[in-house]
C-alpha positions in Angstrom: -24.0 19.7 -0.5 -20.2 17.4 -0.2 -17.6 19.3 -1.3 -15.3 17.9 -4.2 -12.4 16.7 -3.3 -10.7 16.2 -6.8 -12.5 16.6 -10.4 -10.5 15.2 -13.2 -11.9 16.1 -16.7 -11.1 15.4 -20.0 -8.0 13.7 -19.6 -6.4 11.6 -21.7 -2.4 9.9 -23.1 -0.9 8.1 -25.9 2.0 5.9 -26.1 3.0 5.3 -29.3 0.5 4.0 -31.5 -1.8 3.2 -28.6 -4.0 4.6 -26.6 -4.4 4.0 -23.7 -6.5 6.8 -22.0 -9.0 8.4 -24.1 -11.4 11.6 -22.8 -11.6 9.9 -19.0 -12.9 12.0 -16.2 -14.2 11.7 -12.1 -15.4 13.5 -8.7 -14.5 12.8 -5.8 -16.9 13.7 -2.7 -14.8 14.4 0.6 -15.3 10.9 2.6 -16.0 9.2 -0.1 -14.4 6.2 -1.1 -13.9 6.0 -4.5 -13.0 2.8 -7.2 -12.2 3.1 -10.1 -12.4 -0.7 -12.0 -11.9 -3.0 -15.1 -9.8 -5.8 -17.0 -6.9 -6.3 -17.3 -5.3 -3.8 -19.7 -8.3 -1.1 -19.4 -6.0 2.3 -18.1 -6.7 1.7 -14.6 -3.2 2.4 -13.8 -2.0 4.0 -16.7 -5.1 7.2 -15.0 -3.5 6.7 -11.8 0.1 7.6 -12.7 -1.3 10.1 -14.8 -2.9 11.5 -11.6 0.2 11.5 -9.4 2.0 12.7 -11.6 4.1 9.5 -13.0 2.9 10.1 -16.3 2.1 13.6 -18.0 -1.2 13.5 -19.5 -1.6 14.6 -23.4 -5.0 16.4 -21.6 -7.3 16.6 -19.4 -7.8 19.6 -16.6 -7.2 19.0 -12.5 -8.7 20.7 -9.7 -7.9 19.4 -6.0 -9.6 20.8 -3.3 -11.3 23.6 -5.5 -8.2 23.9 -7.0 -6.1 23.5 -10.5 -3.2 21.9 -10.2 -1.0 20.5 -12.4 0.0 16.7 -12.0 3.7 17.2 -13.1 5.8 15.8 -10.8 5.5 13.4 -7.7 6.4 16.0 -5.0 4.0 18.6 -6.4 1.4 16.5 -6.4 1.9 15.2 -2.6 2.3 18.3 -1.8 -0.7 19.7 -3.3 -2.5 16.8 -1.1 -2.9 13.5 -3.0 -0.8 10.3 -1.8 -0.4 7.4 -3.1 0.7 3.8 -2.4 2.1 1.4 -5.4 0.8 -2.2 -6.7 4.8 -3.1 -6.2 5.4 -2.1 -2.5 8.4 0.8 -1.7 9.1 0.8 1.2 12.5 1.9 1.9 13.8 -1.7 2.8 16.3 -1.1 5.2 15.1 1.1 7.7 12.1 1.2 10.4 8.8 1.2 10.3 9.2 4.4 11.8 11.7 5.8 10.0 9.1 5.0 7.2 6.1 6.9 7.7 9.1 9.8 9.4 9.3 9.7 5.4 6.5 10.5 4.8 5.3 13.2 7.1 9.0 15.3 5.9 6.3 16.4 3.0 5.0 19.0 5.4 7.9 20.2 7.5 9.1 23.9 8.1 12.5 23.3 9.3 14.9 24.1 6.0 18.3 22.9 4.8 19.9 25.3 7.7 18.1 23.7 10.6 18.9 20.2 9.9 22.3 20.8 8.9 23.0 22.7 12.5 20.9 20.9 14.2 18.8 23.3 16.1 16.9 23.5 18.4 13.3 24.1 15.8 14.5 20.9 14.2 14.9 18.6 16.3 11.8 20.0 18.6 9.8 19.2 14.6 11.9 15.8 14.4 10.9 14.4 18.0 7.1 15.9 16.9 7.3 13.9 13.8 8.4 10.6 15.5 6.0 11.4 18.0 2.7 11.2 14.6 4.9 8.4 13.2 4.0 6.2 16.2 0.5 7.3 16.2 0.3 6.4 12.9 1.7 2.6 13.1 -0.7 2.9 16.0 -3.3 3.9 14.2 -2.8 1.3 11.8 -2.7 -1.3 13.3 2.0 -1.9 13.4 2.6 0.5 17.0 4.5 -2.8 18.0 6.9 -3.0 14.8 8.0 0.4 14.9 11.4 0.0 15.5 11.8 -3.3 13.1 13.2 -2.8 9.4 10.5 -3.0 6.8 12.0 -6.1 5.1 11.5 -7.4 8.1 7.3 -7.2 8.1 4.4 -9.2 7.2 3.2 -8.9 3.1 0.2 -7.5 5.0 1.9 -5.6 7.6 3.7 -3.5 5.4 0.5 -2.7 3.4 -0.6 -0.9 6.4 2.6 1.0 6.4 2.5 1.7 2.9 -1.2 3.4 4.2 0.6 5.5 7.6 3.2 6.6 5.1 0.4 8.1 2.4 -1.5 9.5 5.8 1.2 10.5 7.0 1.5 13.4 4.2 -1.8 14.6 6.2 -3.2 14.2 2.2 -6.3 15.8 0.9 -7.4 11.9 -1.3 -5.2 9.2 -0.6 -4.8 7.0 -3.9 -4.6 3.5 -2.9 -3.4 0.8 -6.2 -4.4 -2.2 -5.2 -3.7 -3.0 -1.8 -5.0 -6.4 -1.4 -3.3 -7.9 -4.4 -1.0 -10.5 -2.5 -3.2 -10.4 0.6 -4.5 -14.3 1.9 -8.9 -13.6 2.9 -7.4 -12.7 6.6 -5.1 -10.1 5.8 -8.4 -8.6 3.6 -10.3 -8.4 5.9 -8.3 -6.4 8.2 -8.0 -4.3 5.1 -11.2 -3.6 4.8 -11.6 -2.2 8.3 -8.5 -0.2 8.4 -9.1 1.7 5.2 -13.2 1.8 6.3 -12.0 2.9 10.1 -9.8 5.7 7.0 -13.0 6.5 6.1 -15.1 7.0 9.0 -12.7 9.3 9.9 -13.2 11.9 7.2 -10.4 10.5 5.1 -11.7 10.8 1.2 -9.3 7.2 -0.9 -9.1 6.3 -4.6 -9.1 2.5 -4.8 -8.0 1.1 -7.6 -8.7 -3.1 -6.6 -9.0 -6.3 -8.9 -10.6 -8.1 -5.5 -14.1 -6.8 -7.4 -16.1 -8.7 -3.9 -13.4 -6.0 -1.7 -14.8 -2.9 -4.2 -18.2 -3.7 -3.8 -17.9 -3.6 -0.6 -16.1 -0.9 0.2 -17.5 2.1 -2.7 -19.6 5.1 -2.4 -19.1 5.0 -6.2 -17.2 3.7 -9.4 -16.0 4.3 -12.6 -15.4 1.5 -14.8 -12.6 1.8 -17.6 -12.2 -1.3 -20.7 -9.5 -0.3 -23.7 -8.8 3.1 -22.0 -13.0 4.8 -21.5 -15.2 5.1 -19.2 -17.9 2.6 -20.1 -20.0 3.5 -16.4 -20.2 5.4 -13.9 -22.0 5.4 -10.2 -22.9 2.9 -7.0 -22.0 -0.1 -6.9 -25.6 -1.8 -7.6 -26.4 0.2 -10.9 -22.2 -0.8 -11.9 -23.0 -4.5 -11.5 -26.5 -4.2 -13.9 -24.0 -2.5 -16.2 -24.6 -4.5 -20.0 -21.1 -3.1 -20.9 -19.3 -3.6 -18.0 -21.2 -7.6 -17.3 -19.7 -7.9 -20.9 -16.4 -6.6 -20.7 -15.6 -8.8 -17.3 -17.3 -12.0 -18.3 -17.7 -11.4 -22.5 -20.6 -11.0 -24.6 -21.8 -14.3 -24.8 -22.0 -13.8 -20.8 -24.3 -12.0 -20.5 -27.4 -14.3 -22.3 -26.1 -16.8 -20.6 
C-alpha cells in the first residue's frame, strides 16, 4: 500500500460573510499528481493558501508524511516539507537564476548566523554545496544555461520553470503548484507537462491547481473538484469527467441534457 504524504480533513474558512471553504478534505499518496480544480471562485486558491500557511483555517486537521502539522506560517510549512509556487510569479527579479534557487535551498542549511557572519570553513563548504545543488536543479528543469542571468531577463516560461526549481531546492515531501501553466503558450505547456511528468517519475508528489482542464486530465492520478467552497467530486480523471455535479458546475444545468 502506498504511503500517504498528505491528509487534510474538515477544512473550513470564512471571510466575513463569505464561506470560502466548507469541510474540505483530500488524501494524496506518495508519487501521485493530485489535481484540485473548479470554476472561478470555487475556493481552490483559498485551500492552497490555508495548506501553505498564508491563511489560518477556522477548522481542520493536517498530516504531512504521517505526522500532524499546523500550517501557521509560510516558513514553518516549508520546513515541514511543503514547497509551493504562485499563480503570479514571485521570484527575486534582480537576483540570478542560480541565486533564486539557492534561496530555496537555504531552508535546509545547517550553518547558523555565526557561520555566516564569520565566513567559517563549514559555512563556505555548505554554500559551495548549495550552489552545486542549485545548478543541478536548473539543469534538471532545463534552464541550466541561464544560471547567471537575472531572473527578470528570463522568458515567462523559463521563469515558471525557475520557480519549480526553487521549490525542488527545499527537498519537499509535497510540491504544490498554483496554476503553473497560466499565461503559457502551447509549446511552453508541452515542456511544462513533460517536466511535471518527470518530477512524478522521479518519485516526487505533486498537488496541482490548474485551469487548463486538458493538462489536468492528462497528468493527474486523482482529482478533487470544488464549487462554492464545497467538495463536489473526487476520483480519477475519467470518474470526475462523468460526474453530473462537475458537468453542472462547469457548464451550467442547461447543458446536462444538451
